[in-house]
LUMKELO-663134 format. One line per field, with one value per residue: residue in one letter; y, x, z of N, C-alpha, C, CB in turn; chain; residue number from 0. Coordinates in pm, whole numbers. Atoms other than C-alpha are relative to their C-alpha. Last residue first. Glycine has a CB too. Layout:
# residues N
type = a | ...
n.c2 = Y | ...
n.c1 = X | ...
n.c3 = Z | ...
ca.c2 = Y | ...
ca.c1 = X | ...
ca.c3 = Z | ...
c.c2 = Y | ...
c.c1 = X | ...
c.c3 = Z | ...
cb.c2 = Y | ...
cb.c1 = X | ...
cb.c3 = Z | ...
mol = A | ...
seq = NUM | ...
END
This chain:
# residues 125
type = a | g | g | g | l | q | a | l | q | l | m | i | q | a | n | q | e | k | l | d | a | v | q | e | t | l | p | k | q | y | v | p | p | q | e | p | q | a | t | d | p | y | s | f | v | i | t | k | t | a | v | d | v | k | y | g | n | c | q | a | f | d | d | a | y | q | g | y | e | l | q | i | y | d | v | t | d | r | v | r | e | q | l | v | a | y | t | a | f | d | e | d | v | s | t | e | t | v | a | g | w | r | e | g | t | d | l | i | p | n | g | t | a | k | d | y | y | i | k | r | g | i | q | a | m
n.c2 = -30 | 91 | 66 | -84 | -68 | -89 | -112 | -84 | -70 | -101 | -106 | -74 | -78 | -109 | -98 | -70 | -85 | -110 | -92 | -70 | -96 | -109 | -76 | -84 | -100 | -111 | 1 | -61 | -142 | -40 | -106 | -110 | 36 | -49 | 110 | 92 | 108 | -11 | 56 | -85 | 54 | -29 | 0 | 62 | -51 | 77 | -59 | 65 | -105 | -107 | 42 | -44 | -94 | 63 | -85 | 63 | 140 | 62 | -25 | 27 | 144 | 63 | -20 | 77 | 50 | -51 | -79 | 42 | -55 | -116 | -19 | -140 | -42 | -125 | -67 | -39 | -106 | -130 | -28 | -86 | 68 | 112 | -55 | -54 | 108 | 13 | 14 | 120 | 116 | 21 | 59 | 137 | 79 | -19 | 121 | 8 | -48 | 63 | 58 | 56 | -97 | 56 | -93 | -72 | 36 | -126 | 1 | 137 | 24 | 64 | -92 | -39 | -6 | -107 | 59 | 13 | 71 | 71 | 27 | 125 | 2 | 44 | 11 | 5 | 110
n.c1 = 72 | -25 | 123 | 74 | 105 | -66 | -55 | 112 | 49 | -100 | 11 | 124 | -22 | -91 | 76 | 89 | -85 | -46 | 113 | 20 | -110 | 26 | 112 | -52 | -87 | 81 | 24 | -112 | -25 | -131 | -46 | -83 | -142 | -69 | -30 | -105 | 1 | 123 | 111 | 113 | 136 | 59 | 146 | 82 | 137 | 108 | 51 | -65 | -65 | -49 | -125 | 21 | -96 | -87 | -97 | -86 | 43 | 30 | 136 | 97 | 2 | 61 | 145 | 53 | 134 | 58 | 120 | 69 | -58 | 65 | -43 | -3 | 39 | -68 | 28 | 141 | 20 | -45 | -111 | 18 | 87 | -75 | -89 | 87 | 40 | 146 | 73 | -47 | 31 | 145 | 32 | -51 | 94 | -12 | -36 | 60 | -85 | 23 | -129 | -77 | -77 | -78 | -97 | 41 | -87 | -16 | -49 | -40 | -103 | 55 | -8 | 132 | 102 | -28 | -9 | 122 | -35 | 111 | -41 | 40 | 132 | -5 | 136 | 24 | 89
n.c3 = -124 | -112 | -39 | -92 | 75 | 97 | -76 | -44 | 119 | 35 | -100 | 30 | 122 | -34 | -78 | 94 | 83 | -86 | -17 | 126 | 13 | -93 | 54 | 108 | -63 | -50 | -145 | -70 | 18 | -51 | 90 | -49 | 5 | 120 | 91 | -48 | 99 | 78 | -78 | 35 | -8 | -130 | 10 | -104 | 9 | -62 | -123 | -113 | -79 | 88 | 63 | 138 | 56 | 99 | 67 | 99 | 4 | 130 | 46 | -106 | -23 | 117 | -6 | -114 | 32 | 124 | -24 | -120 | -122 | -59 | -139 | -39 | -134 | -31 | -126 | 4 | 99 | -50 | 89 | 116 | 96 | 57 | 103 | 105 | 90 | 11 | -126 | -71 | 84 | -5 | -130 | -2 | 81 | 144 | 75 | 133 | 110 | 131 | 38 | -110 | -74 | -110 | -57 | -121 | -112 | -73 | -137 | -29 | -101 | -120 | -113 | -50 | 105 | 97 | 134 | 81 | 123 | 65 | 137 | 66 | 62 | 140 | 51 | 145 | 32
ca.c2 = 4716 | 4734 | 4913 | 5170 | 4997 | 4909 | 4768 | 4555 | 4423 | 4341 | 4162 | 3964 | 3863 | 3759 | 3554 | 3379 | 3293 | 3164 | 2959 | 2804 | 2717 | 2557 | 2350 | 2246 | 2122 | 1955 | 1741 | 1757 | 1537 | 1176 | 1103 | 774 | 571 | 680 | 460 | 721 | 992 | 1265 | 1154 | 1209 | 1059 | 1207 | 1088 | 1190 | 1270 | 1225 | 1378 | 1214 | 1462 | 1219 | 917 | 1085 | 880 | 718 | 795 | 659 | 734 | 1062 | 1253 | 1129 | 1107 | 1464 | 1591 | 1435 | 1570 | 1615 | 1524 | 1406 | 1501 | 1272 | 1037 | 927 | 589 | 399 | 40 | -133 | -146 | -342 | -636 | -694 | -976 | -840 | -515 | -687 | -891 | -577 | -591 | -650 | -406 | -154 | -195 | -136 | 172 | 308 | 330 | 642 | 584 | 554 | 623 | 842 | 901 | 707 | 788 | 516 | 276 | 298 | 7 | -83 | 236 | 257 | 503 | 291 | 229 | 313 | 98 | 274 | 291 | 553 | 659 | 813 | 1090 | 1033 | 1218 | 1174 | 1279
ca.c1 = -2748 | -2580 | -2741 | -2471 | -2341 | -2016 | -2216 | -2421 | -2104 | -1956 | -2275 | -2273 | -1910 | -1975 | -2277 | -2073 | -1804 | -2063 | -2223 | -1888 | -1817 | -2161 | -2103 | -1760 | -1906 | -2187 | -1932 | -1980 | -2260 | -2366 | -2736 | -2824 | -3113 | -3457 | -3614 | -3588 | -3778 | -3878 | -3613 | -3341 | -3025 | -2699 | -2479 | -2117 | -1854 | -1484 | -1240 | -1026 | -1158 | -1255 | -1278 | -1535 | -1469 | -1744 | -1966 | -2268 | -2535 | -2373 | -2400 | -2094 | -1877 | -1975 | -1905 | -1556 | -1484 | -1116 | -1056 | -698 | -609 | -727 | -521 | -700 | -640 | -614 | -696 | -723 | -344 | -310 | -518 | -733 | -751 | -451 | -643 | -931 | -675 | -524 | -163 | 56 | -143 | -131 | 246 | 297 | 72 | 289 | 187 | 193 | 297 | 93 | 159 | -146 | -393 | -562 | -835 | -1003 | -837 | -1129 | -1107 | -1269 | -1460 | -1651 | -1494 | -1617 | -1313 | -1034 | -1183 | -1117 | -872 | -957 | -681 | -801 | -609 | -312 | -262 | 64 | 98
ca.c3 = 1163 | 825 | 533 | 474 | 162 | 338 | 630 | 392 | 227 | 568 | 675 | 351 | 401 | 762 | 653 | 384 | 641 | 887 | 609 | 516 | 881 | 911 | 596 | 725 | 1055 | 860 | 677 | 296 | 178 | 135 | 97 | 262 | 119 | 240 | 506 | 784 | 593 | 840 | 1090 | 831 | 977 | 849 | 566 | 564 | 302 | 366 | 121 | -147 | -406 | -683 | -450 | -227 | 84 | 286 | 581 | 763 | 1023 | 1119 | 1448 | 1640 | 1327 | 1236 | 1587 | 1587 | 1236 | 1323 | 1688 | 1626 | 1271 | 996 | 780 | 462 | 306 | -21 | -114 | -452 | -501 | -176 | -292 | 15 | 269 | 459 | 509 | 692 | 887 | 1042 | 1167 | 860 | 646 | 931 | 967 | 594 | 606 | 885 | 1247 | 1463 | 1821 | 2137 | 2506 | 2546 | 2268 | 1993 | 1745 | 1548 | 1305 | 1062 | 819 | 487 | 419 | 90 | -153 | -443 | -667 | -423 | -146 | 184 | 473 | 730 | 968 | 1290 | 1458 | 1682 | 2010 | 2196 | 2559
c.c2 = 54 | 44 | -93 | -64 | 92 | 78 | 101 | 123 | 92 | 80 | 112 | 117 | 83 | 88 | 120 | 109 | 81 | 98 | 118 | 103 | 81 | 106 | 119 | 85 | 93 | 107 | 123 | -1 | 41 | 146 | 52 | 97 | 120 | -45 | 43 | -114 | -103 | -114 | 8 | -59 | 106 | -52 | 16 | -7 | -83 | 72 | -85 | 71 | -54 | 104 | 107 | -27 | 33 | 106 | -82 | 101 | -75 | -141 | -80 | 10 | -36 | -152 | -69 | 13 | -81 | -71 | 55 | 94 | -52 | 48 | 128 | 4 | 151 | 40 | 130 | 80 | 47 | 115 | 144 | 4 | 75 | -73 | -111 | 65 | 53 | -104 | -37 | -29 | -130 | -122 | -29 | -70 | -146 | -84 | 34 | -127 | -18 | 58 | -78 | -48 | -69 | 113 | -65 | 95 | 67 | -36 | 143 | -11 | -149 | -28 | -58 | 107 | 58 | 17 | 113 | -63 | -24 | -59 | -82 | -6 | -132 | -9 | -31 | -12 | 7
c.c1 = 94 | -72 | 20 | -128 | -84 | -102 | 67 | 52 | -116 | -46 | 99 | -16 | -121 | 26 | 88 | -79 | -84 | 86 | 36 | -113 | -14 | 108 | -32 | -111 | 60 | 87 | -79 | -30 | 124 | 26 | 130 | 38 | 86 | 146 | 71 | 34 | 108 | -13 | -132 | -122 | -103 | -142 | -52 | -145 | -85 | -131 | -113 | -35 | 81 | 79 | 58 | 131 | -41 | 95 | 74 | 97 | 76 | -57 | -40 | -144 | -104 | -8 | -70 | -152 | -63 | -131 | -67 | -119 | -81 | 78 | -64 | 42 | 6 | -43 | 80 | -41 | -145 | -26 | 41 | 124 | -13 | -81 | 79 | 83 | -84 | -37 | -147 | -84 | 46 | -40 | -150 | -34 | 44 | -106 | 8 | 48 | -76 | 97 | -17 | 135 | 70 | 74 | 70 | 109 | -40 | 81 | 12 | 40 | 25 | 112 | -55 | 3 | -132 | -111 | 15 | 30 | -129 | 50 | -113 | 54 | -26 | -141 | 8 | -149 | -34
c.c3 = 104 | 125 | 118 | 48 | 90 | -83 | -93 | 76 | 35 | -121 | -30 | 96 | -36 | -122 | 34 | 72 | -99 | -79 | 89 | 11 | -128 | -10 | 90 | -62 | -105 | 66 | 45 | 150 | 78 | -36 | 60 | -112 | 44 | 1 | -128 | -95 | 36 | -100 | -75 | 69 | -37 | 3 | 143 | -43 | 97 | -21 | 53 | 131 | 117 | 78 | -93 | -72 | -142 | -51 | -103 | -59 | -109 | 16 | -124 | -51 | 106 | 17 | -116 | 8 | 114 | -31 | -125 | 23 | 119 | 121 | 50 | 146 | 14 | 140 | 9 | 123 | -9 | -97 | 29 | -87 | -132 | -107 | -69 | -113 | -116 | -106 | -19 | 124 | 66 | -84 | 10 | 131 | -1 | -71 | -148 | -69 | -131 | -102 | -130 | -49 | 116 | 71 | 118 | 47 | 130 | 124 | 51 | 148 | 21 | 101 | 129 | 108 | 51 | -104 | -101 | -135 | -76 | -130 | -61 | -142 | -70 | -53 | -148 | -30 | -149
cb.c2 = -123 | -9 | -77 | 130 | -103 | -80 | -51 | -82 | -101 | -67 | -55 | -93 | -93 | -56 | -65 | -99 | -85 | -55 | -75 | -100 | -74 | -54 | -90 | -86 | -69 | -50 | -8 | 145 | 81 | -90 | 117 | -55 | -46 | 154 | -71 | -59 | 57 | 134 | 74 | 11 | -54 | 152 | -134 | 75 | -8 | -23 | 145 | -2 | 96 | 66 | -129 | 153 | -58 | -65 | 64 | -63 | -10 | -5 | 146 | 97 | -50 | 34 | 149 | 46 | -86 | -16 | 113 | -1 | 156 | -33 | 7 | 71 | -66 | 113 | -92 | -125 | -48 | -6 | -22 | 141 | -20 | -97 | 103 | 102 | -105 | 135 | 127 | 18 | 15 | 124 | 95 | -1 | 56 | -39 | -114 | 126 | -75 | 21 | -92 | -115 | 115 | -108 | 132 | -98 | 34 | 68 | -73 | -44 | 65 | -131 | 126 | -120 | -139 | -28 | -88 | 136 | -136 | 95 | -77 | -14 | 114 | -137 | 132 | -117 | 3
cb.c1 = -71 | 148 | -55 | -29 | -91 | 91 | 101 | -97 | -45 | 136 | 23 | -123 | 35 | 133 | -55 | -95 | 104 | 79 | -120 | -32 | 136 | -10 | -124 | 66 | 112 | -104 | 133 | 26 | -122 | 112 | -108 | 126 | 41 | -10 | -127 | -43 | 23 | -4 | -12 | -21 | -27 | 4 | -56 | 13 | -56 | 27 | -47 | 153 | -103 | -117 | -21 | -44 | 145 | -82 | 98 | -84 | -153 | 125 | -17 | 21 | 139 | 81 | -33 | 64 | 6 | 99 | 34 | 96 | 2 | -145 | 158 | -139 | 91 | -34 | 34 | -88 | 45 | 147 | -38 | -37 | -137 | 41 | 96 | -99 | -79 | -63 | 9 | 147 | 66 | -74 | 44 | 152 | -9 | 144 | -103 | 37 | 137 | -146 | 57 | -76 | -89 | 100 | -68 | -35 | 142 | -140 | 136 | 118 | -40 | -75 | -75 | -69 | -25 | 131 | -127 | -66 | 76 | -122 | 140 | -153 | -13 | 73 | -82 | 76 | -129
cb.c3 = 53 | 29 | -114 | -63 | -68 | -92 | 103 | 90 | -107 | -29 | 142 | 8 | -116 | 55 | 128 | -69 | -76 | 122 | 59 | -113 | 3 | 144 | -15 | -108 | 79 | 99 | 75 | -51 | 45 | -57 | -18 | 64 | -143 | -11 | -35 | 129 | -143 | -72 | 132 | -157 | 140 | 30 | -69 | 131 | -147 | 152 | -24 | -20 | 51 | -73 | -79 | -9 | 5 | -117 | 101 | -112 | -23 | -86 | -30 | 117 | 44 | -127 | 0 | 132 | -126 | -117 | 88 | 123 | -3 | 39 | 12 | -22 | 104 | -106 | 119 | -12 | -136 | 32 | -153 | 44 | 61 | 110 | 60 | 59 | 77 | -35 | 77 | 40 | -139 | -50 | 114 | -22 | -146 | -49 | 26 | -86 | -3 | -46 | 113 | 67 | 51 | -50 | 44 | 111 | -32 | 37 | 10 | -92 | 132 | -36 | -33 | 54 | -57 | -70 | -32 | -19 | 30 | -25 | -8 | -1 | -99 | -13 | 27 | -63 | 88
mol = A | A | A | A | A | A | A | A | A | A | A | A | A | A | A | A | A | A | A | A | A | A | A | A | A | A | A | A | A | A | A | A | A | A | A | A | A | A | A | A | A | A | A | A | A | A | A | A | A | A | A | A | A | A | A | A | A | A | A | A | A | A | A | A | A | A | A | A | A | A | A | A | A | A | A | A | A | A | A | A | A | A | A | A | A | A | A | A | A | A | A | A | A | A | A | A | A | A | A | A | A | A | A | A | A | A | A | A | A | A | A | A | A | A | A | A | A | A | A | A | A | A | A | A | A
seq = 124 | 123 | 122 | 121 | 120 | 119 | 118 | 117 | 116 | 115 | 114 | 113 | 112 | 111 | 110 | 109 | 108 | 107 | 106 | 105 | 104 | 103 | 102 | 101 | 100 | 99 | 98 | 97 | 96 | 95 | 94 | 93 | 92 | 91 | 90 | 89 | 88 | 87 | 86 | 85 | 84 | 83 | 82 | 81 | 80 | 79 | 78 | 77 | 76 | 75 | 74 | 73 | 72 | 71 | 70 | 69 | 68 | 67 | 66 | 65 | 64 | 63 | 62 | 61 | 60 | 59 | 58 | 57 | 56 | 55 | 54 | 53 | 52 | 51 | 50 | 49 | 48 | 47 | 46 | 45 | 44 | 43 | 42 | 41 | 40 | 39 | 38 | 37 | 36 | 35 | 34 | 33 | 32 | 31 | 30 | 29 | 28 | 27 | 26 | 25 | 24 | 23 | 22 | 21 | 20 | 19 | 18 | 17 | 16 | 15 | 14 | 13 | 12 | 11 | 10 | 9 | 8 | 7 | 6 | 5 | 4 | 3 | 2 | 1 | 0
END
């Protein structure tokens, strides 16, 4: 059974998403950029040179998409950045940041390195 991750088309100048194809599975086939431009009206309305895209793996950032209240593409790095709801300040404009799943993974790695350094110094628990 095929699993195809979402393809996010975005404005090259702003990083704002234009089209999220969503994830697909089952009897599906990958589409080319040409096919997408022929299929989706929102892409047909655009000058092709002003649009770029990111292809994600199936399930990639699933938790981030479920929890976020917005996302866009950092045009400098061509990576997705998310904004998450702030219940303390709901009217504040979105603050885009690295996906929380990546932030947690980074913190786990840093914690493991610190614990190893402590153990090497004889201060580990």
